[in-house]
C-alpha positions as CSV (number, residue, x, y, z in Angstrom):
1,X,-260.7,-37.1,92.8
2,X,-259.7,-37.5,96.4
3,X,-262.0,-37.9,98.9
4,X,-261.6,-36.6,102.7
5,X,-264.1,-37.5,105.6
6,X,-264.6,-34.3,107.6
7,X,-266.6,-33.8,110.9
8,X,-268.2,-30.4,111.5
9,X,-267.6,-31.5,115.4
10,X,-263.7,-31.5,114.9
11,X,-264.0,-27.4,113.6
12,X,-261.4,-28.7,111.0
13,X,-260.2,-25.6,108.4
14,X,-261.3,-26.7,105.0
15,X,-258.3,-25.2,103.8
16,X,-256.1,-27.5,105.5
17,X,-257.6,-30.4,103.7
18,X,-256.7,-28.9,99.9
19,X,-254.4,-31.5,98.0
20,X,-252.3,-30.1,94.7
21,X,-253.6,-32.4,92.6
22,X,-257.0,-31.2,91.7
23,X,-260.8,-31.1,93.3
24,X,-261.3,-32.0,96.7
25,X,-264.7,-34.2,97.6
26,X,-266.1,-33.6,101.2
27,X,-268.6,-35.7,102.9
28,X,-269.9,-34.6,105.7
29,X,-270.8,-36.9,108.2
30,X,-273.8,-36.9,110.2
31,X,-273.6,-36.5,114.1
32,X,-275.0,-38.2,117.0
33,X,-276.7,-34.9,118.0
34,X,-278.8,-32.3,115.7
35,X,-277.7,-29.4,113.7
36,X,-278.9,-25.9,114.0
37,X,-280.6,-25.2,110.4
38,X,-279.3,-22.2,108.5
39,X,-282.1,-19.5,107.6
40,X,-284.6,-21.1,104.7
41,X,-283.1,-18.7,101.8
42,X,-279.9,-20.3,102.2
43,X,-280.9,-24.2,102.4
44,X,-278.7,-25.2,105.4
45,X,-277.8,-29.1,106.0
46,X,-280.2,-30.7,108.4
47,X,-279.7,-33.7,110.3
48,X,-280.7,-36.3,106.8
49,X,-277.6,-34.2,104.8
50,X,-275.1,-36.4,104.1
51,X,-274.5,-35.2,100.2
52,X,-271.2,-34.7,99.1
53,X,-269.3,-31.3,98.5
54,X,-266.7,-30.4,95.9
55,X,-264.3,-27.7,97.0
56,X,-262.6,-25.9,94.1
57,X,-259.2,-24.8,96.0
58,X,-258.4,-22.4,92.8
59,X,-260.0,-19.2,91.1
60,X,-262.3,-17.5,93.9
61,X,-260.1,-19.2,97.0
62,X,-263.5,-20.4,98.1
63,X,-264.8,-23.7,98.7
64,X,-268.3,-24.7,97.2
65,X,-271.0,-27.0,98.0
66,X,-274.5,-27.4,97.6
67,X,-276.4,-25.0,95.7
68,X,-273.2,-22.7,95.1
69,X,-272.7,-22.2,98.5
70,X,-269.5,-21.2,100.3
71,X,-268.6,-24.5,102.2
72,X,-267.3,-21.9,105.2
73,X,-270.8,-21.0,105.2
74,X,-272.2,-24.2,105.2
75,X,-269.7,-25.8,107.7
76,X,-270.9,-22.5,110.2
77,X,-275.0,-23.5,109.9
78,X,-273.7,-27.2,111.0
79,X,-272.8,-25.7,114.5
80,X,-274.1,-28.1,117.0
81,X,-276.5,-26.2,119.6
82,X,-274.6,-27.4,122.5
83,X,-271.8,-24.6,121.3
84,X,-274.3,-21.8,120.8
85,X,-273.9,-19.4,123.9
86,X,-277.4,-18.0,125.8
87,X,-277.1,-14.4,126.7
88,X,-278.7,-13.1,130.4
89,X,-279.6,-9.7,131.1
90,X,-277.2,-8.6,134.2
91,X,-279.0,-7.3,137.1
92,X,-277.4,-4.7,139.5
93,X,-278.4,-6.7,142.9
94,X,-279.2,-10.4,144.5
95,X,-282.9,-9.8,145.5
96,X,-284.4,-13.3,145.5
97,X,-285.7,-14.3,141.8
98,X,-284.7,-13.5,138.3
99,X,-287.4,-12.3,136.1
100,X,-287.9,-15.3,133.2
101,X,-287.1,-19.1,133.1
102,X,-284.0,-18.4,131.2
103,X,-281.6,-19.2,134.1
104,X,-278.3,-19.9,133.4
105,X,-276.9,-23.7,134.3
106,X,-273.9,-23.6,136.2
107,X,-270.9,-26.0,137.0
108,X,-269.0,-25.5,140.1
109,X,-265.5,-27.2,140.3
110,X,-264.3,-28.1,143.8
111,X,-267.8,-27.6,145.2
112,X,-267.1,-28.9,148.5
113,X,-264.4,-26.5,149.9
114,X,-265.1,-23.3,151.7
115,X,-266.8,-21.3,149.2
116,X,-268.2,-23.8,146.9
117,X,-270.8,-25.3,149.2
118,X,-271.9,-21.8,150.3
119,X,-272.3,-20.4,146.7
120,X,-274.0,-23.3,145.6
121,X,-276.9,-23.1,148.0
122,X,-277.1,-19.6,147.0
123,X,-277.7,-20.1,143.5
124,X,-279.6,-22.4,143.7
125,X,-282.1,-20.3,145.7
126,X,-282.1,-17.8,143.0
127,X,-281.6,-19.8,139.6
128,X,-283.3,-23.2,140.7
129,X,-282.2,-26.4,142.3
130,X,-281.3,-28.2,139.3
131,X,-279.4,-25.8,137.5
132,X,-276.3,-25.8,139.6
133,X,-274.1,-28.8,139.8
134,X,-271.9,-29.0,142.4
135,X,-268.5,-31.4,141.4
136,X,-265.5,-32.1,142.9
137,X,-263.5,-35.5,143.9
138,X,-264.5,-35.7,147.6
139,X,-267.3,-38.0,149.2
140,X,-270.4,-35.5,149.6
141,X,-272.4,-35.9,152.8
142,X,-276.0,-36.6,152.6
143,X,-277.3,-33.4,153.2
144,X,-275.5,-32.1,149.9
145,X,-276.5,-35.1,147.6
146,X,-280.1,-34.5,148.8
147,X,-279.8,-30.5,147.8
148,X,-279.2,-31.3,144.1
149,X,-277.3,-32.5,141.3
150,X,-273.4,-33.8,142.5
151,X,-271.0,-35.2,140.3
152,X,-267.9,-36.9,140.7
153,X,-265.2,-34.8,138.6
154,X,-261.7,-34.1,138.7
155,X,-260.4,-31.3,137.3
156,X,-257.5,-32.9,135.2
157,X,-260.1,-34.7,133.0
158,X,-260.7,-32.9,130.5
159,X,-263.0,-35.5,129.0
160,X,-264.9,-35.8,131.7
161,X,-265.5,-32.5,132.0
162,X,-266.1,-31.6,128.8
163,X,-269.1,-34.6,129.2
164,X,-270.4,-32.8,131.9
165,X,-270.5,-29.2,130.5
166,X,-272.4,-31.1,127.3
167,X,-275.1,-33.3,129.2
168,X,-276.2,-30.3,131.4
169,X,-276.3,-27.9,129.4
170,X,-273.8,-25.5,131.0
171,X,-273.3,-21.9,130.7
172,X,-271.6,-20.8,133.3
173,X,-268.3,-22.0,134.9
174,X,-267.8,-21.7,138.6
175,X,-263.5,-22.9,138.8
176,X,-263.0,-22.9,142.8
177,X,-260.7,-26.1,142.7
178,X,-257.2,-25.7,143.7
179,X,-254.4,-26.6,146.4
180,X,-254.2,-23.2,149.1
181,X,-251.4,-21.3,149.7
182,X,-249.9,-23.0,153.0
183,X,-251.0,-26.3,151.3
184,X,-249.7,-25.7,147.9
185,X,-246.1,-25.3,149.7
186,X,-246.1,-28.3,150.6
187,X,-246.8,-29.8,147.4
188,X,-245.7,-28.2,144.4
189,X,-245.9,-30.4,141.9
190,X,-249.4,-31.2,142.5
191,X,-250.3,-27.8,143.2
192,X,-249.0,-26.8,139.6
193,X,-250.9,-29.6,138.3
194,X,-254.1,-28.8,140.0
195,X,-254.0,-24.7,139.8
196,X,-252.4,-24.5,136.1
197,X,-253.4,-27.4,134.8
198,X,-257.0,-27.6,135.7
199,X,-257.2,-23.9,135.3
200,X,-255.9,-24.6,131.2
201,X,-258.7,-27.2,131.0
202,X,-261.6,-25.2,131.9
203,X,-260.5,-22.3,130.3
204,X,-260.5,-24.4,126.5
205,X,-264.0,-25.9,127.6
206,X,-265.0,-22.3,127.9
207,X,-263.5,-21.1,125.2
208,X,-265.0,-24.1,123.5
209,X,-268.3,-23.9,124.5
210,X,-268.4,-20.3,124.6
211,X,-269.2,-20.5,128.5
212,X,-268.9,-17.2,130.9
213,X,-266.1,-18.5,133.4
214,X,-265.5,-16.9,136.7
215,X,-262.0,-18.0,138.5
216,X,-261.3,-16.9,142.0
217,X,-258.1,-14.7,142.8
218,X,-256.9,-14.0,146.1
219,X,-254.5,-11.6,148.1
220,X,-251.9,-14.5,147.2
221,X,-251.4,-12.9,143.9
222,X,-249.2,-10.0,145.5
223,X,-245.6,-10.1,146.9
224,X,-243.2,-8.3,148.5
225,X,-242.4,-5.8,145.7
226,X,-246.4,-5.1,146.1
227,X,-247.6,-1.8,147.4
228,X,-249.1,-3.1,150.8
229,X,-251.1,-0.6,152.3
230,X,-253.5,-0.3,150.0
231,X,-252.7,-2.6,147.4
232,X,-254.6,-1.2,144.0
233,X,-256.2,-3.9,141.2
234,X,-253.2,-3.1,139.0
235,X,-249.5,-2.9,140.4
236,X,-246.6,-4.8,140.3
237,X,-247.0,-8.7,141.9
238,X,-244.7,-10.8,141.8
239,X,-245.9,-13.1,144.5
240,X,-243.4,-15.6,146.5
241,X,-246.0,-18.9,146.5
242,X,-246.9,-20.8,144.1
243,X,-250.7,-20.7,144.8
244,X,-249.9,-17.0,144.1
245,X,-248.0,-17.6,141.1
246,X,-250.7,-19.7,139.9
247,X,-253.4,-17.3,140.7
248,X,-251.4,-14.6,138.8
249,X,-251.4,-17.2,135.9
250,X,-255.2,-17.3,135.9
251,X,-255.4,-13.6,136.0
252,X,-253.3,-12.9,133.0
253,X,-254.5,-16.2,130.7
254,X,-258.4,-15.2,131.6
255,X,-257.5,-11.6,130.0
256,X,-256.0,-12.9,127.3
257,X,-258.8,-15.4,126.6
258,X,-260.9,-12.4,126.6
259,X,-259.2,-9.9,124.1
260,X,-258.1,-13.0,122.2
261,X,-261.7,-15.0,121.7
262,X,-263.9,-12.8,123.2
263,X,-264.4,-15.1,126.0
264,X,-266.1,-13.9,129.0
265,X,-263.7,-14.4,132.0
266,X,-264.1,-12.6,135.2
267,X,-262.3,-12.8,138.7
268,X,-262.2,-11.3,141.8
269,X,-259.2,-11.0,144.3
270,X,-260.8,-12.3,147.6
271,X,-259.2,-11.2,150.7
272,X,-259.4,-13.7,153.8
273,X,-262.5,-15.7,153.8
274,X,-264.5,-16.3,157.1
275,X,-267.1,-18.7,157.5
276,X,-268.8,-20.6,160.4
277,X,-270.2,-23.6,158.7
278,X,-266.6,-25.1,157.1
279,X,-263.8,-25.8,159.0
280,X,-260.5,-24.2,158.7
281,X,-258.3,-25.3,156.0
282,X,-254.6,-24.7,156.9
283,X,-254.4,-21.3,154.9
284,X,-252.7,-18.2,156.1
285,X,-256.2,-16.7,156.5
286,X,-257.3,-19.5,158.5
287,X,-256.3,-18.5,161.7
288,X,-259.3,-16.1,161.9
289,X,-261.8,-19.0,161.6
290,X,-259.7,-21.3,163.9
291,X,-260.4,-18.7,166.8
292,X,-263.9,-19.1,167.0
293,X,-264.0,-22.9,167.1
294,X,-260.9,-22.8,169.6
295,X,-262.7,-20.6,171.5
296,X,-266.0,-22.6,172.6
297,X,-264.4,-25.9,172.4
298,X,-261.1,-25.5,174.3
299,X,-261.0,-21.6,175.6
300,X,-257.0,-21.7,174.5
301,X,-256.3,-20.5,170.6
302,X,-252.5,-21.2,169.5
303,X,-251.8,-18.3,167.2
304,X,-249.4,-18.7,163.9
305,X,-249.2,-15.4,162.9
306,X,-247.4,-12.4,164.9
307,X,-250.5,-10.4,166.8
308,X,-249.7,-7.3,164.8
309,X,-249.9,-8.7,161.5
310,X,-252.8,-6.8,159.4
311,X,-254.6,-8.6,156.4
312,X,-257.6,-7.9,154.6
313,X,-260.7,-9.9,155.3
314,X,-264.2,-10.3,154.4
315,X,-267.4,-12.5,155.9
316,X,-268.4,-15.7,153.8
317,X,-271.7,-14.1,153.0
318,X,-270.4,-10.7,152.1
319,X,-268.0,-13.1,149.9
320,X,-270.9,-15.1,147.7
321,X,-272.8,-12.2,147.4
322,X,-270.1,-10.3,145.3
323,X,-269.5,-13.5,143.2
324,X,-273.5,-13.3,142.2
325,X,-273.5,-9.5,141.9
326,X,-270.1,-10.0,139.5
327,X,-271.5,-12.6,137.4
328,X,-274.6,-11.0,136.7
329,X,-273.1,-7.1,135.9
330,X,-273.2,-6.5,132.0
331,X,-270.2,-7.1,130.5
332,X,-270.2,-3.5,129.2
333,X,-270.1,-1.9,132.8
334,X,-266.7,-3.8,133.4
335,X,-263.6,-1.9,132.8
336,X,-261.4,-5.1,133.7
337,X,-261.3,-8.7,134.2
338,X,-260.0,-9.2,137.8
339,X,-260.9,-6.7,140.6
340,X,-260.5,-6.4,144.1
341,X,-263.0,-6.9,146.8
342,X,-262.8,-6.5,150.5
343,X,-264.8,-5.5,153.8
344,X,-262.4,-4.8,156.5
345,X,-258.6,-5.3,157.5
346,X,-257.7,-6.8,161.2
347,X,-254.9,-8.3,163.3
348,X,-255.2,-11.3,165.5
349,X,-254.8,-9.1,168.2
350,X,-257.6,-7.2,167.3
351,X,-259.8,-10.3,166.6
352,X,-258.7,-11.4,169.8
353,X,-260.4,-8.3,171.3
354,X,-263.5,-8.9,170.0
355,X,-263.3,-12.5,170.4
356,X,-263.1,-12.1,174.5
357,X,-266.0,-9.9,174.3
358,X,-268.3,-13.5,174.1
359,X,-265.7,-15.3,176.1
360,X,-263.8,-13.9,178.4
361,X,-261.6,-16.5,179.5
362,X,-259.9,-17.2,176.3
363,X,-256.2,-18.1,176.6
364,X,-254.0,-17.0,173.5
365,X,-250.7,-18.5,172.9
366,X,-248.5,-17.4,170.1
367,X,-246.5,-20.4,167.8
368,X,-245.4,-18.4,165.2
369,X,-244.8,-20.7,161.8
370,X,-243.9,-20.6,158.1
371,X,-247.2,-19.2,157.4
372,X,-246.0,-16.0,158.8
373,X,-243.6,-15.2,156.0
374,X,-246.3,-15.2,153.8
375,X,-248.7,-13.0,155.4
376,X,-245.7,-10.9,155.3
377,X,-245.7,-10.7,151.5
378,X,-249.2,-9.9,151.6
379,X,-251.4,-6.6,151.5
380,X,-252.4,-4.8,154.5
381,X,-255.7,-3.2,152.8
382,X,-257.0,-3.8,149.7
383,X,-258.5,-0.9,147.6
384,X,-261.5,-2.0,146.1
385,X,-262.8,1.3,145.2
386,X,-262.8,0.2,141.7
387,X,-265.7,-2.4,142.1
388,X,-267.4,-0.2,143.6
389,X,-267.7,2.5,141.4
390,X,-268.2,-0.1,138.2
391,X,-270.5,-2.3,139.6
392,X,-271.9,-1.3,142.9
393,X,-269.9,-3.8,144.9
394,X,-270.2,-2.8,149.0
395,X,-269.8,-5.3,151.7
396,X,-272.0,-5.4,154.7
397,X,-270.3,-7.1,157.8
398,X,-267.6,-5.2,159.9
399,X,-265.2,-7.3,162.4
400,X,-267.6,-7.3,165.4
401,X,-270.8,-8.2,163.2
402,X,-268.8,-10.7,161.6
403,X,-268.0,-11.8,165.4
404,X,-271.5,-11.5,166.4
405,X,-272.7,-13.6,163.4
406,X,-270.2,-16.4,163.7
407,X,-270.9,-16.6,167.6
408,X,-274.8,-16.9,166.8
409,X,-274.0,-19.9,164.0
410,X,-271.5,-21.8,166.2
411,X,-273.1,-24.1,169.0
412,X,-275.2,-21.7,171.2
413,X,-274.7,-24.5,174.4
414,X,-271.0,-24.1,173.9
415,X,-271.6,-20.3,174.0
416,X,-273.2,-20.6,177.3
417,X,-270.7,-22.6,178.9
418,X,-267.7,-20.7,177.9
419,X,-269.6,-17.4,179.3
420,X,-271.9,-14.6,178.0
421,X,-270.9,-11.9,175.9
422,X,-269.5,-9.1,178.0
423,X,-271.4,-5.7,177.4
424,X,-269.5,-2.8,175.6
């Protein structure tokens, strides 16, 4: 009789262990962590069971072990607790607190970027300080270290990510790690590794540990052949940047994992995101953040897009709220895995006009660069009617309100030095 050692943690299909020379004896190895007990009527394995199981490949086509139970049943009864997903009741809003103590444990990759830091703060207020784990490859500030759990994690290091998910008993992954549009074009090989290989790592881990996963998408997921005004959820995409290509890849892979494996994948296509507490990152829409800093610091704004280039935008508070609302929406309400969300669309000329209500002496010059060619392939307006109908998405900030919020946040002393708001 041949003996084969089978570790249930490896999820080996017992049929692959069949020989053609007779019976195969399976010895179930005792792992370092405990087993989930089967119902008492089936007398499932406990962490003390290391008894052999004899498989008969002939006859009924089933493997039988202790007490005549099918081997597949016994193997399933030994699935580690770490692989059992918890379920959460979705709620429609983001009012403070969720009923009960069963909050999700959330891992945020790329958490020191524009969205990650803000989302971690929002989710920690909602789910608890220690239930949101920030991760990145950058050195965090002391404020970040004091705000809650932070770990170094390279999105390309599968084993490290796996270790984090197990050690922190993670339920949700928010996958923000990516190289953005303009930066990715300057280093395509690195963008492919981070944006595509990194995505594959988190998708596989979400599948293996039955996690809910959110991967943001972008206006950059559309191309010159897409309808631009407005751009619907479902249409031809064919982007022209590696960032956009990688995001379309993420959307399609996530949908595939949803239909193939039942994995709860969710994605939102964001417009340009405007925030005051992070510096511009070099993206195509970052001019709409840079203008506020330049207006207060030097009084001179150099714009790299043409004055009539219209793009969809959203204020950071609306963006972060959309993620939380979307993640808490019951799956039964969602008719698709990826939705457009937006708040407004404007041109450089329109935002300059609004900023001059706060800084009348602002000087503007146009120095068009390669980002203009990227913007010319992107949507002018997003159609987010499906998000509004399916899960109740509503924005709260328009262009004047956003400008007011930006100047309220940025240095009041600099604002006073540059000039008072012009009454309209």
